[in-house]
ZATOR-517356 format. One record per residue (C-alpha): x, y, z. Coordinates in pm, whole numbers, plus 50000, padded with zeros to 5 digits. Each point is the difference from the previous one (the first is absolute). Last residue first. Example, Ala and Ser with C-alpha at 12.3 -4.5 7.8 and 13.67 -1.06 7.14 Angstrom:
c1 = 51367&c2 = 49894&c3 = 50714
c1 = 49863&c2 = 49656&c3 = 50066
This chain:
c1 = 14946&c2 = 38581&c3 = 75867
c1 = 50295&c2 = 49761&c3 = 50018
c1 = 50225&c2 = 50165&c3 = 50259
c1 = 49729&c2 = 50138&c3 = 50224
c1 = 49835&c2 = 49659&c3 = 49996
c1 = 50324&c2 = 49834&c3 = 50106
c1 = 50048&c2 = 50244&c3 = 50288
c1 = 49641&c2 = 49944&c3 = 50113
c1 = 50060&c2 = 49624&c3 = 50009
c1 = 50331&c2 = 50039&c3 = 50184
c1 = 49836&c2 = 50229&c3 = 50263
c1 = 49693&c2 = 49785&c3 = 50066
c1 = 50153&c2 = 49790&c3 = 50278
c1 = 50116&c2 = 50325&c3 = 50164
c1 = 49635&c2 = 50098&c3 = 50040
c1 = 49951&c2 = 49686&c3 = 50208
c1 = 50272&c2 = 50111&c3 = 50240
c1 = 49852&c2 = 50349&c3 = 50005
c1 = 49679&c2 = 49836&c3 = 50119
c1 = 50169&c2 = 49876&c3 = 50317
c1 = 50158&c2 = 50339&c3 = 50072
c1 = 49667&c2 = 50177&c3 = 49963
c1 = 49945&c2 = 50225&c3 = 49698
c1 = 49670&c2 = 49897&c3 = 49847
c1 = 49823&c2 = 50068&c3 = 49670
c1 = 50277&c2 = 49838&c3 = 49794
c1 = 49926&c2 = 49653&c3 = 50135
c1 = 49656&c2 = 50032&c3 = 49844
c1 = 49648&c2 = 50113&c3 = 50091
c1 = 49644&c2 = 49932&c3 = 49889
c1 = 49919&c2 = 49878&c3 = 50351
c1 = 49952&c2 = 49632&c3 = 49909
c1 = 50311&c2 = 50023&c3 = 49783
c1 = 50194&c2 = 50119&c3 = 50304
c1 = 49895&c2 = 49707&c3 = 50218
c1 = 50088&c2 = 49739&c3 = 49740
c1 = 50335&c2 = 50167&c3 = 49925
c1 = 50086&c2 = 50017&c3 = 50371
c1 = 49931&c2 = 49628&c3 = 50034
c1 = 50356&c2 = 49941&c3 = 49889
c1 = 50189&c2 = 49778&c3 = 49757
c1 = 50304&c2 = 50196&c3 = 49887
c1 = 50029&c2 = 50154&c3 = 49656
c1 = 50309&c2 = 49933&c3 = 49787
c1 = 50001&c2 = 50226&c3 = 49694
c1 = 50201&c2 = 50043&c3 = 49683
c1 = 50069&c2 = 49640&c3 = 49901
c1 = 50130&c2 = 50054&c3 = 49647
c1 = 49871&c2 = 49783&c3 = 49716
c1 = 50198&c2 = 49710&c3 = 49851
c1 = 49947&c2 = 49772&c3 = 50305
c1 = 50288&c2 = 49919&c3 = 50235
c1 = 49895&c2 = 50269&c3 = 50250
c1 = 49659&c2 = 49834&c3 = 50021
c1 = 50163&c2 = 49673&c3 = 50103
c1 = 50208&c2 = 50164&c3 = 50271
c1 = 49694&c2 = 50185&c3 = 50129
c1 = 49803&c2 = 49676&c3 = 50016
c1 = 50282&c2 = 49826&c3 = 50183
c1 = 50017&c2 = 50276&c3 = 50261
c1 = 49624&c2 = 49997&c3 = 50039
c1 = 49990&c2 = 49624&c3 = 50055
c1 = 50304&c2 = 50006&c3 = 50230
c1 = 49824&c2 = 50233&c3 = 50240
c1 = 50142&c2 = 50319&c3 = 50156
c1 = 49886&c2 = 50214&c3 = 49705
c1 = 49631&c2 = 49920&c3 = 50045
c1 = 49889&c2 = 50129&c3 = 49663
c1 = 49643&c2 = 50093&c3 = 49916
c1 = 50096&c2 = 50130&c3 = 49654
c1 = 50301&c2 = 49968&c3 = 49771
c1 = 49960&c2 = 50266&c3 = 49731
c1 = 50121&c2 = 49915&c3 = 49650
c1 = 50081&c2 = 50237&c3 = 49714
c1 = 49898&c2 = 50058&c3 = 49639
c1 = 50117&c2 = 50293&c3 = 49786
c1 = 49808&c2 = 50058&c3 = 49675
c1 = 50232&c2 = 50127&c3 = 49727
c1 = 50259&c2 = 49725&c3 = 50046
c1 = 49950&c2 = 49870&c3 = 49646
c1 = 49864&c2 = 49667&c3 = 50119
c1 = 49771&c2 = 50176&c3 = 50247
c1 = 49857&c2 = 50225&c3 = 49730
c1 = 49961&c2 = 49703&c3 = 49762
c1 = 49805&c2 = 49792&c3 = 50255
c1 = 50121&c2 = 49639&c3 = 50033
c1 = 50174&c2 = 50073&c3 = 50331
c1 = 49665&c2 = 50096&c3 = 50152
c1 = 49857&c2 = 49655&c3 = 49930
c1 = 50314&c2 = 49841&c3 = 50145
c1 = 49959&c2 = 50214&c3 = 50312
c1 = 49645&c2 = 49867&c3 = 50036
c1 = 50115&c2 = 49641&c3 = 49945
c1 = 50267&c2 = 50043&c3 = 50273
c1 = 49771&c2 = 50153&c3 = 50263
c1 = 49815&c2 = 49678&c3 = 50081
c1 = 50329&c2 = 49826&c3 = 50086
c1 = 50103&c2 = 50273&c3 = 50240
c1 = 49657&c2 = 50016&c3 = 50160
c1 = 49981&c2 = 49624&c3 = 50056
c1 = 50359&c2 = 49990&c3 = 50124
c1 = 49918&c2 = 50261&c3 = 50262
c1 = 50144&c2 = 50345&c3 = 50065
c1 = 49719&c2 = 50217&c3 = 49853
c1 = 50058&c2 = 50174&c3 = 49669
c1 = 49905&c2 = 50352&c3 = 49889
c1 = 50053&c2 = 50084&c3 = 49630
c1 = 50061&c2 = 50367&c3 = 49921
c1 = 49965&c2 = 50125&c3 = 49643
c1 = 50129&c2 = 50332&c3 = 49868
c1 = 49891&c2 = 50268&c3 = 49751
c1 = 49657&c2 = 49842&c3 = 49957
c1 = 49751&c2 = 50145&c3 = 49751
c1 = 49991&c2 = 49708&c3 = 49755
c1 = 50049&c2 = 49756&c3 = 50287
c1 = 49665&c2 = 50097&c3 = 50147
c1 = 49808&c2 = 49959&c3 = 49676
c1 = 50176&c2 = 49672&c3 = 49914
c1 = 49963&c2 = 49844&c3 = 50345
c1 = 49836&c2 = 49667&c3 = 49918
c1 = 50280&c2 = 49901&c3 = 49763
c1 = 50253&c2 = 50065&c3 = 50278
c1 = 49836&c2 = 49748&c3 = 50232
c1 = 49726&c2 = 50084&c3 = 50247
c1 = 49950&c2 = 49799&c3 = 50319
c1 = 49890&c2 = 50298&c3 = 50205
c1 = 49893&c2 = 50301&c3 = 49795
c1 = 50258&c2 = 50275&c3 = 49989
c1 = 50032&c2 = 50273&c3 = 50266
c1 = 50116&c2 = 50295&c3 = 49789
c1 = 50187&c2 = 50301&c3 = 50139
c1 = 49966&c2 = 50321&c3 = 49800
c1 = 50216&c2 = 50303&c3 = 50075
c1 = 49986&c2 = 50359&c3 = 49871
c1 = 49633&c2 = 50037&c3 = 49907
c1 = 49922&c2 = 50347&c3 = 49858
c1 = 49786&c2 = 49868&c3 = 49715
c1 = 49780&c2 = 49807&c3 = 50238
c1 = 49996&c2 = 49624&c3 = 49936
c1 = 49648&c2 = 49884&c3 = 49916
c1 = 50085&c2 = 49938&c3 = 49634
c1 = 50246&c2 = 49730&c3 = 50114
c1 = 49705&c2 = 49798&c3 = 50133
c1 = 49873&c2 = 49954&c3 = 49646
c1 = 49899&c2 = 49641&c3 = 50053
c1 = 49915&c2 = 49903&c3 = 50353
c1 = 50213&c2 = 49821&c3 = 50258
c1 = 50215&c2 = 50306&c3 = 50068
c1 = 49744&c2 = 50173&c3 = 50219
c1 = 50168&c2 = 50330&c3 = 50090
c1 = 50083&c2 = 50113&c3 = 50353
c1 = 50134&c2 = 50352&c3 = 50068
c1 = 50256&c2 = 50010&c3 = 50281
c1 = 49956&c2 = 50233&c3 = 50298
c1 = 50309&c2 = 50172&c3 = 50141
c1 = 49804&c2 = 50288&c3 = 50151
c1 = 49799&c2 = 49732&c3 = 50178
c1 = 49624&c2 = 49950&c3 = 49982
c1 = 50011&c2 = 49745&c3 = 49718
c1 = 50233&c2 = 49762&c3 = 50183
c1 = 49728&c2 = 49752&c3 = 50095
c1 = 49868&c2 = 50006&c3 = 49643
c1 = 50350&c2 = 49943&c3 = 49862
c1 = 50042&c2 = 49692&c3 = 50220
c1 = 49667&c2 = 49864&c3 = 49873
c1 = 50126&c2 = 50045&c3 = 49645
c1 = 50321&c2 = 49814&c3 = 50084
c1 = 49809&c2 = 49704&c3 = 50143
c1 = 49777&c2 = 49979&c3 = 49693
c1 = 49981&c2 = 49619&c3 = 50027
c1 = 49946&c2 = 49986&c3 = 49624
c1 = 50349&c2 = 50141&c3 = 49934
c1 = 50022&c2 = 50263&c3 = 49727
c1 = 50052&c2 = 50292&c3 = 50237
c1 = 50161&c2 = 50307&c3 = 49841
c1 = 50142&c2 = 50223&c3 = 50273
c1 = 50045&c2 = 50361&c3 = 49892
c1 = 50254&c2 = 50245&c3 = 50143
c1 = 50041&c2 = 50374&c3 = 49969
c1 = 50342&c2 = 50034&c3 = 50160
c1 = 50032&c2 = 50190&c3 = 50328
c1 = 50271&c2 = 49777&c3 = 50144
c1 = 49731&c2 = 49850&c3 = 50223
c1 = 49816&c2 = 49898&c3 = 49684
c1 = 50308&c2 = 49823&c3 = 49864
c1 = 50056&c2 = 49803&c3 = 50320
c1 = 49630&c2 = 49923&c3 = 50038
c1 = 49986&c2 = 49851&c3 = 49652
c1 = 50308&c2 = 49790&c3 = 50071
c1 = 49852&c2 = 49874&c3 = 50327
c1 = 49668&c2 = 49917&c3 = 49839
c1 = 50152&c2 = 49815&c3 = 49704
c1 = 50256&c2 = 49795&c3 = 50192
c1 = 49750&c2 = 49882&c3 = 50260
c1 = 49739&c2 = 49944&c3 = 49729
c1 = 50233&c2 = 49774&c3 = 49804
c1 = 50082&c2 = 49787&c3 = 50304
c1 = 50049&c2 = 49657&c3 = 49841
c1 = 49654&c2 = 49884&c3 = 50107
c1 = 49907&c2 = 49874&c3 = 49654
c1 = 50287&c2 = 49882&c3 = 49782
c1 = 50015&c2 = 50126&c3 = 49640
c1 = 50155&c2 = 50321&c3 = 50127
c1 = 49971&c2 = 50366&c3 = 49912
c1 = 50088&c2 = 50349&c3 = 50118
c1 = 49999&c2 = 50237&c3 = 49703
c1 = 50168&c2 = 50337&c3 = 50049
c1 = 49903&c2 = 50296&c3 = 49783
c1 = 50178&c2 = 50336&c3 = 49980
c1 = 49810&c2 = 50296&c3 = 49857
């Protein structure tokens, strides 16, 4: 079982976008996939419910309650965790204990960048992170690559001590797909293939570290 924790201390960073698309990717590959939703908004759980009728359905588990890990089926191959919004590392002990990798989404604004630093500092204090046994990576989200703000944000993220493994463009496609219980990996149009290409470096990194 491989477990990916998607977490950020900043609300609205795009955790659910990363979580749902990753879960769909693994499920479409035929992997038995569980989505653990610890966020009070339950956006990821609602997405799972809308996807329930598909062959690539993803099992939702309520990660906000104690003992959630006991609900994971024994044949689970991939677990993707949507952490509670605003949580710091100390608030995520149970999730971090099972995590094989941590992804931290960041929006391209100074407020988001500054709010992310204390969270990364809290992760850096963890023994597994210090020893290099728990890989941590950044995902730039809602980018408008043609703007100076996004370009500057990417440059700043690339200077941080964790790798920037994903650069996701700002598009309403993600909003529409979440509402349908779908992902960028469920479609094959030319436009969507462009968005799928944004995920390739992230998926490559996960394949390397998991």
